[in-house]
C-alpha positions in Angstrom: 0.0 0.0 0.0 1.2 3.5 -0.8 1.1 6.4 1.6 -2.1 7.7 0.2 -3.8 4.4 0.6 -2.6 4.0 4.1 -3.8 7.5 5.0 -7.4 6.7 3.6 -7.4 3.4 5.4 -6.4 4.9 8.9 -9.1 7.8 8.4 -11.8 5.1 7.8 -10.8 3.1 10.9 -10.4 6.2 13.0 -14.1 6.5 13.6 -15.2 4.2 16.5 -18.7 3.6 15.0 -17.2 2.2 11.8 -15.0 -0.1 14.1 -18.1 -1.3 15.9 -19.8 -2.0 12.7 -16.9 -4.0 11.2 -16.5 -6.0 14.5 -20.2 -7.1 14.3 -20.2 -7.7 10.6 -17.1 -9.9 11.0 -19.3 -12.3 12.9 -22.5 -12.2 11.0 -24.1 -10.9 8.0 -26.7 -8.3 8.7 -29.2 -5.7 7.5 -29.2 -1.9 8.2 -32.2 -2.3 10.4 -30.5 -5.2 12.3 -27.3 -3.2 12.7 -29.4 -0.2 14.1 -31.2 -2.5 16.5 -27.9 -3.7 17.8 -26.0 -0.6 18.1 -28.9 1.7 19.0 -27.9 4.1 16.2 -30.4 5.6 13.7 -30.7 3.7 10.5 -29.5 6.7 8.3 -26.4 7.0 10.4 -25.6 3.3 10.0 -26.3 3.6 6.3 -24.0 6.5 6.0 -21.0 4.6 7.7 -21.8 1.4 5.6 -21.5 3.4 2.4 -17.9 4.7 3.6 -16.9 1.2 4.5 -18.2 -0.2 1.1 -16.4 2.6 -0.7 -13.1 1.2 0.7 -14.1 -2.4 0.1 -14.1 -3.1 3.7 -17.7 -4.5 3.6 -19.8 -6.0 0.8 -23.6 -6.5 0.3 -25.9 -8.8 -1.3 -29.6 -8.4 -2.2 -32.4 -10.8 -0.9 -35.6 -9.6 -2.0 -36.1 -6.0 -0.6 -33.3 -6.4 1.9 -29.6 -5.8 1.7 -27.3 -7.9 3.8 -23.7 -6.5 4.7 -20.7 -8.5 5.7 -17.0 -7.6 6.6 -15.0 -8.2 3.4 -12.0 -9.7 5.0 -11.1 -11.8 2.0 -10.2 -8.9 -0.2 -8.0 -7.2 2.5 -4.4 -6.4 1.6 -2.1 -8.2 4.1 -1.1 -5.0 5.8 -4.8 -4.1 6.1 -5.5 -7.5 7.6 -2.6 -7.1 10.1 -3.9 -3.7 11.1 -7.5 -5.1 11.6 -6.1 -8.0 13.8 -4.2 -5.6 15.8 -7.1 -3.3 16.3 -9.4 -6.2 17.2 -7.1 -8.1 19.5 -6.2 -5.0 21.4 -9.7 -3.6 21.9 -11.7 -4.3 25.0 -14.7 -2.1 25.1 -18.1 -2.5 26.9 -19.9 -1.2 23.9 -18.6 -4.1 21.9 -19.6 -6.6 24.6 -23.1 -5.0 24.6 -23.3 -5.2 20.8 -22.5 -8.9 20.7 -25.1 -9.7 23.4 -27.6 -7.8 21.3 -26.4 -9.7 18.1 -27.5 -13.0 19.6 -31.0 -11.6 20.3 -31.3 -10.1 16.9 -30.3 -13.4 15.2 -32.8 -15.3 17.4 -35.5 -13.0 16.4 -34.6 -13.4 12.7 -34.9 -17.2 13.1 -38.3 -16.7 14.5 -39.5 -14.3 11.9 -38.6 -16.3 8.9 -37.0 -19.9 8.4 -37.2 -19.7 4.6 -34.1 -20.7 2.7 -34.6 -17.5 0.6 -33.3 -15.5 3.4 -29.9 -17.2 3.3 -29.6 -17.9 -0.4 -26.1 -17.7 -1.5 -24.7 -17.9 2.1 -26.2 -21.1 3.3 -22.9 -22.6 4.8 -22.9 -19.8 7.4 -26.4 -20.6 8.8 -27.9 -23.6 10.7 -30.5 -25.8 9.2 -31.7 -29.1 10.8 -29.7 -32.1 9.3 -27.5 -29.9 7.1 -24.0 -30.1 8.9 -20.5 -30.5 7.4 -20.2 -34.0 8.9 -23.6 -35.0 7.4 -22.5 -33.8 3.9 -19.1 -35.4 4.1 -20.6 -38.8 5.1 -23.1 -38.6 2.5 -20.6 -37.8 -0.3 -17.8 -40.2 0.7 -19.2 -43.3 -1.1 -18.1 -41.4 -4.3 -14.5 -41.5 -3.2 -12.1 -44.3 -4.0 -8.9 -43.5 -2.1 -7.2 -46.9 -2.5 -4.3 -47.3 0.0 -4.1 -44.5 2.6 -1.4 -43.3 4.8 -2.7 -40.8 7.4 0.3 -39.0 9.0 -0.3 -37.5 12.5 -3.7 -39.1 12.4 -4.7 -38.5 16.0 -7.2 -40.9 17.3 -8.6 -41.8 13.9 -11.4 -39.3 13.3 -10.6 -39.0 9.6 -9.9 -42.7 9.3 -13.4 -43.5 10.6 -14.7 -41.5 7.6 -12.4 -43.0 4.9 -12.1 -46.4 6.2 -15.2 -48.1 4.7 -14.0 -47.0 1.2 -10.3 -47.5 1.3 -8.6 -50.8 0.3 -6.0 -50.1 3.2 -5.8 -47.3 5.7 -2.8 -46.7 8.0 -2.9 -44.3 10.8 0.5 -43.0 11.9 1.2 -41.0 15.0 4.0 -40.5 17.5 2.0 -40.8 20.7 1.5 -44.4 22.0 -1.7 -43.3 23.8 -3.1 -41.8 20.7 -2.2 -44.9 18.5 -3.9 -47.1 21.3 -7.1 -45.1 21.1 -7.1 -45.0 17.3 -6.6 -48.9 17.4 -9.6 -49.2 19.8 -11.8 -46.7 17.7 -11.2 -48.4 14.3 -10.9 -52.0 15.4 -14.2 -53.0 13.4 -12.5 -52.4 10.1 -10.0 -55.1 9.1 -8.4 -52.9 6.5 -7.3 -50.3 9.0 -4.1 -50.3 11.2 -2.5 -47.8 13.5 1.3 -47.6 14.1 3.5 -45.4 16.2 6.2 -44.0 14.2 8.1 -40.8 13.4 6.7 -38.8 10.4 10.5 -37.7 9.7 11.4 -41.3 9.1 8.5 -43.4 7.9 8.7 -47.1 8.5 8.0 -48.1 4.8 10.7 -49.1 2.5 8.9 -48.8 -0.8 6.2 -46.7 -2.5 3.0 -48.2 -1.5 0.2 -45.5 -1.0 -2.2 -44.0 -3.4 -2.9 -41.1 -0.9 -0.9 -39.5 1.8 -3.0 -37.4 4.2 -1.5 -34.7 6.5 -4.1 -32.9 8.3 -2.2 -30.3 10.5 0.8 -32.7 10.7 3.1 -29.8 9.8 2.1 -27.8 12.9 4.1 -30.4 14.9 7.6 -30.1 13.1 10.5 -28.0 12.8 11.4 -29.8 9.6 8.5 -29.5 7.3 10.5 -30.1 4.1 11.8 -33.5 5.5 8.2 -34.6 6.3 7.0 -33.9 2.9 10.0 -35.6 1.4 9.1 -38.6 3.3 5.5 -38.5 2.1 6.6 -38.2 -1.4 8.9 -41.2 -0.9 6.1 -43.7 0.1 3.7 -42.5 -2.6 3.1 -44.8 -5.6 3.4 -43.2 -9.2 0.4 -40.9 -9.6 -0.1 -41.1 -5.9 -1.3 -37.9 -4.2 -0.4 -35.7 -1.2 -3.2 -33.8 0.5 -2.3 -31.5 3.5 -3.7 -28.9 5.4 -2.2 -26.4 7.9 -2.4 -23.0 9.4 -1.6 -20.1 7.2 1.4 -18.2 8.7 0.3 -16.2 11.5 1.6 -14.2 14.6 -0.3 -15.8 17.4 2.3 -17.8 19.2 0.7 -17.6 22.6 -2.5 -19.1 21.1 -0.9 -22.2 19.7 1.8 -22.8 22.3 -0.5 -24.8 24.5 -1.2 -27.2 21.7 2.4 -28.0 21.1 2.8 -26.4 17.8 6.4 -26.2 16.6 6.0 -23.3 14.1 3.6 -20.4 13.3 2.3 -21.9 10.0 3.2 -21.6 6.3 2.3 -19.6 3.2 1.5 -20.9 -0.3 5.0 -20.3 -1.6 6.6 -22.3 1.1 4.3 -25.3 0.8 4.6 -25.2 -3.0 8.5 -25.2 -2.6 8.6 -28.1 -0.1 6.4 -30.1 -2.5 8.2 -29.4 -5.6 11.6 -30.1 -4.0 10.2 -33.4 -3.1 9.4 -34.2 -6.7 5.8 -33.6 -6.5 3.6 -31.5 -9.0 1.2 -29.1 -7.2 -2.3 -29.1 -8.4 -3.9 -26.7 -5.8 -2.5 -24.7 -3.0 -4.9 -22.2 -1.6 -6.6 -20.9 1.6 -9.8 -22.8 2.2 -11.2 -21.6 5.5 -11.0 -18.9 8.1 -12.1 -19.4 11.7 -14.9 -17.2 12.9 -13.6 -16.9 16.4 -10.5 -14.8 17.3 -7.7 -14.9 16.5 -9.4 -16.1 13.2 -6.8 -18.6 12.1 -6.8 -19.4 8.2 -6.3 -22.8 7.0 -4.3 -23.4 3.9 -4.5 -26.8 1.7 -2.1 -28.3 -0.7 -2.7 -31.2 -3.3 0.2 -32.5 -5.1 0.9 -35.5 -7.3 3.8 -37.8 -7.9 4.8 -38.4 -11.5 3.7 -41.6 -13.2 7.3 -42.9 -13.4 
């Protein structure tokens, strides 16, 4: 960002009412009337502030019938703007914001009572609850379409992912460094004869030859200081045309938040993951941010899908 852009951004965020509106809209998509009800401000004043925020691409709106719903446009923030907003939010503790969030819950409850029609959330259904429509239900319904072949799940934990894939995999190996976790996975997955759980080091996999069609690493990289080595090992045990699918936290600055979970690093960016995979001899098919947590500090999750050459 140049000096002029920085100056304009700071001017917009210098107004406490705009910061209040952004803080609310970061959590939920709302109409002008709903924002007015939460903040106690007149609707024309709310509209004026939203227009200014929209002018600088800090909010976006969508139409649903006669209503316009506004949401914080965090996806299009420049990295510097994102860092500024995170610093502002994490460093702010104000009774007005606490009151706003209390009223937000009431407004959302009232909205649910007023209208349960799918039309009210069209284009944004994944952010709203509907009986029976959960991510787990969708995943379990779609999994029969998947033929993963022989699977290695690195840093598998107690087998949550294996429980989903096991009925459809020819072979599924859970690998973790904790004896207690491996024991829990063994117990959890004992009804599937094609599943096994082994205690091993992901930096030195106990497999001599390429034998897996798919290697999964769901946040495994959070627990290593040698991510390139882990990806090298994953690539080594893949069959020709085999695939590596991993997810991890996008690089962040929230060390105190991840230390209690034993993380060895502060995440990775797309360039780093791509470089690790390509140096391991893999061809990267996708590498992108796929999710952003709604609760502070709003960790973002990045995924990588890479493939081993046919020969």
